[in-house]
C-alpha positions in Angstrom: -43.6 -41.3 48.6 -43.7 -45.1 48.0 -43.5 -46.0 44.3 -43.7 -49.5 42.8 -44.0 -51.1 39.4 -46.1 -54.2 39.4 -47.7 -56.6 37.0 -51.4 -57.0 37.7 -52.8 -60.3 36.5 -55.8 -60.0 34.2 -57.7 -62.5 32.1 -55.7 -61.2 29.1 -52.2 -61.1 30.5 -49.9 -59.1 32.8 -50.9 -55.4 33.0 -47.7 -53.5 34.0 -48.7 -50.8 36.4 -47.2 -47.8 38.2 -48.4 -47.3 41.8 -47.7 -44.4 44.1 -48.9 -43.7 47.7 -47.8 -41.7 50.7 -45.0 -43.1 52.8 -46.7 -42.4 56.1 -50.2 -43.1 57.3 -52.9 -45.0 55.6 -54.9 -46.9 54.5 -55.6 -44.6 51.6 -58.5 -44.4 49.2 -57.7 -45.7 45.8 -57.7 -43.6 42.6 -57.3 -45.3 39.3 -55.5 -43.1 36.8 -56.5 -44.1 33.3 -53.9 -42.9 30.7 -54.5 -40.8 27.6 -53.8 -42.2 24.1 -50.1 -41.3 24.0 -49.5 -44.0 26.6 -48.1 -44.5 30.1 -45.0 -42.4 30.5 -43.1 -40.4 33.1 -45.3 -37.3 32.6 -48.2 -39.4 33.8 -46.2 -40.9 36.6 -45.6 -37.3 37.8 -49.3 -36.6 37.7 -50.0 -39.8 39.7 -47.4 -38.7 42.3 -49.3 -35.4 42.6 -52.5 -37.2 43.4 -50.8 -39.6 45.8 -49.1 -36.8 47.7 -52.4 -35.5 49.0 -53.4 -38.9 50.5 -54.3 -41.4 47.8 -53.2 -44.8 46.6 -52.9 -44.2 42.9 -52.9 -47.0 40.3 -51.7 -46.1 36.8 -51.9 -49.1 34.4 -50.5 -49.5 30.9 -53.8 -50.1 29.1 -52.0 -51.2 26.0 -50.5 -54.3 27.7 -52.5 -56.7 25.6 -50.4 -55.7 22.6 -47.2 -54.1 24.0 -45.5 -53.7 27.4 -44.0 -50.3 26.7 -45.6 -47.7 24.4 -45.7 -44.0 24.4 -45.6 -41.2 21.8 -42.1 -40.1 22.8 -40.5 -43.5 22.0 -38.4 -43.9 18.9 -40.3 -45.2 16.0 -43.8 -44.5 17.4 -46.1 -42.7 15.1 -49.6 -41.3 15.4 -50.9 -44.2 13.3 -49.5 -46.7 15.7 -51.0 -44.8 18.6 -54.4 -44.8 17.1 -54.0 -48.6 16.3 -53.4 -49.2 20.0 -56.2 -46.9 21.1 -58.8 -48.4 18.8 -58.0 -51.9 20.1 -59.5 -50.9 23.5 -63.1 -50.7 24.6 -65.2 -49.7 27.6 -65.7 -53.4 28.4 -62.0 -54.2 28.3 -61.3 -51.3 30.6 -63.9 -52.5 33.0 -62.3 -55.9 33.0 -59.0 -54.3 33.9 -60.7 -52.3 36.7 -62.0 -55.6 38.2 -58.5 -57.0 38.0 -57.2 -54.0 39.9 -59.8 -54.5 42.5 -58.8 -58.1 42.9 -55.1 -57.1 43.1 -55.6 -54.5 45.9 -58.1 -56.4 48.0 -56.4 -57.3 51.3 -53.7 -54.7 50.8 -53.4 -52.9 54.1 -52.4 -49.7 52.5 -55.6 -49.5 50.5 -58.8 -48.3 52.1 -61.8 -50.6 51.6 -64.2 -47.8 50.9 -65.1 -45.8 47.8 -62.8 -45.6 44.7 -62.2 -42.8 42.2 -61.4 -43.1 38.5 -59.9 -40.3 36.4 -59.7 -40.7 32.6 -58.0 -38.4 30.1 -58.6 -38.2 26.4 -59.4 -41.8 25.2 -60.0 -42.9 28.8 -62.6 -40.3 29.6 -65.4 -42.6 28.4 -63.7 -45.5 30.3 -64.1 -43.7 33.6 -67.8 -43.1 32.9 -68.4 -46.7 31.9 -66.6 -48.0 34.9 -68.7 -45.8 37.3 -71.7 -47.4 35.8 -70.3 -51.0 35.9 -69.2 -50.7 39.5 -71.7 -48.3 41.1 -71.2 -49.7 44.6 -67.5 -49.0 44.5 -66.7 -46.2 42.1 -67.9 -42.9 43.7 -65.9 -40.5 41.7 -65.5 -40.6 37.9 -63.8 -37.7 36.1 -63.3 -37.3 32.3 -60.9 -34.6 31.2 -61.1 -33.7 27.5 -62.7 -37.2 27.0 -63.6 -38.5 23.6 -66.5 -40.7 22.5 -68.6 -39.9 25.5 -71.8 -40.4 23.6 -72.0 -42.6 20.5 -74.4 -44.8 18.8 -72.6 -47.9 19.9 -74.2 -50.4 22.2 -71.6 -49.8 24.8 -71.6 -46.0 24.6 -70.6 -44.7 28.1 -73.6 -42.4 28.3 -75.9 -45.4 28.6 -74.2 -46.3 32.0 -75.1 -42.9 33.5 -78.4 -44.0 35.1 -76.5 -46.6 37.1 -73.9 -44.2 38.5 -74.3 -43.5 42.2 -71.2 -41.4 42.7 -70.2 -37.9 41.4 -69.4 -37.5 37.7 -67.3 -34.6 36.3 -66.8 -33.8 32.7 -64.1 -31.2 32.0 -64.0 -29.9 28.4 -61.5 -27.9 26.4 -63.0 -25.0 24.6 -61.4 -26.0 21.3 -61.4 -29.8 20.8 -62.1 -31.6 17.5 -62.2 -34.9 19.4 -64.9 -33.7 21.8 -66.8 -31.0 19.9 -69.5 -28.9 21.6 -72.3 -30.8 19.9 -71.2 -34.1 21.6 -71.0 -32.4 25.0 -74.4 -30.8 24.5 -75.9 -34.2 23.6 -74.3 -35.8 26.6 -75.7 -33.0 28.8 -79.2 -33.5 27.4 -79.0 -37.2 28.2 -77.6 -36.7 31.7 -80.4 -34.4 32.5 -82.9 -37.3 32.0 -81.1 -39.3 34.7 -80.6 -38.9 38.4 -76.8 -38.8 37.9 -75.0 -36.2 40.1 -72.9 -34.6 37.4 -71.1 -31.4 36.4 -69.9 -30.4 33.0 -67.4 -27.6 33.0 -65.8 -25.8 30.0 -62.2 -24.5 30.2 -62.1 -21.3 28.2 -59.0 -20.7 26.0 -57.9 -24.3 26.1 -57.3 -27.0 23.5 -57.4 -30.8 23.7 -54.6 -32.0 26.1 -54.3 -28.7 28.0 -53.6 -30.5 31.3 -50.3 -32.1 30.2 -47.1 -30.1 30.9 -45.2 -31.6 28.0 -47.7 -30.5 25.3 -45.8 -27.3 24.6 -48.1 -24.3 23.8 -51.2 -26.5 24.3 -50.5 -26.8 28.0 -52.5 -24.2 29.9 -51.1 -23.9 33.4 -54.0 -22.0 35.0 -56.6 -24.3 33.5 -54.5 -27.4 34.5 -54.4 -26.1 38.1 -58.1 -25.6 38.1 -58.6 -29.2 37.0 -56.5 -30.3 40.0 -58.6 -28.2 42.3 -61.8 -29.8 40.9 -60.4 -33.4 41.3 -59.1 -32.9 44.8 -62.4 -31.4 45.9 -64.3 -34.3 44.5 -62.0 -36.8 46.1 -62.4 -35.0 49.5 -66.2 -35.1 49.2 -66.6 -38.7 48.1 -63.6 -40.9 49.0 
């Protein structure tokens, strides 16, 4: 495994980013791993390594770089209030700007395939993945949201409005118990997606709670459900990237 930490230049600053890819072979399709609200941390680095190990160039940026270079919930002095402050400073448009910066950064890199790209978003980044698939339909052919929040809102930039532009495969993985993504939100999203030509799948994970894929979430972590989510992602990547 080749691992690097790089600063990707964006119009708003230097986005510190973890990158992992296989040591042998290539070029590899790129997968952008969009972090959850608790921030970029070693737990996510390990998940990025798992994706990279099966043949992908994985880019995991710190989406909070506009305000802070290092931030995660396990750092001393970090509170949930500070986390929500960071989270609420982001938007679908800002994330799409960051995706464009990633594209610019990897273009010409001989380890990165020039074909389709995948984006996976967890928690706060679920809607970002959907929005980016609509913003870059010629390039993003896989978009996955795992226990994603704010997937359909009344805001002008609600990610569901981008669905009709998506040309790739969209996956929405949902926890059975999730106050941040309640059934009525997912049902409304499903109803909207049915009015489009979007190739999508919504899947519920019985017996799970918000954050079930993360090994360090204690009793919330559900190993069998987390493994199913990996199975779904890798199958999507194999079909589309």
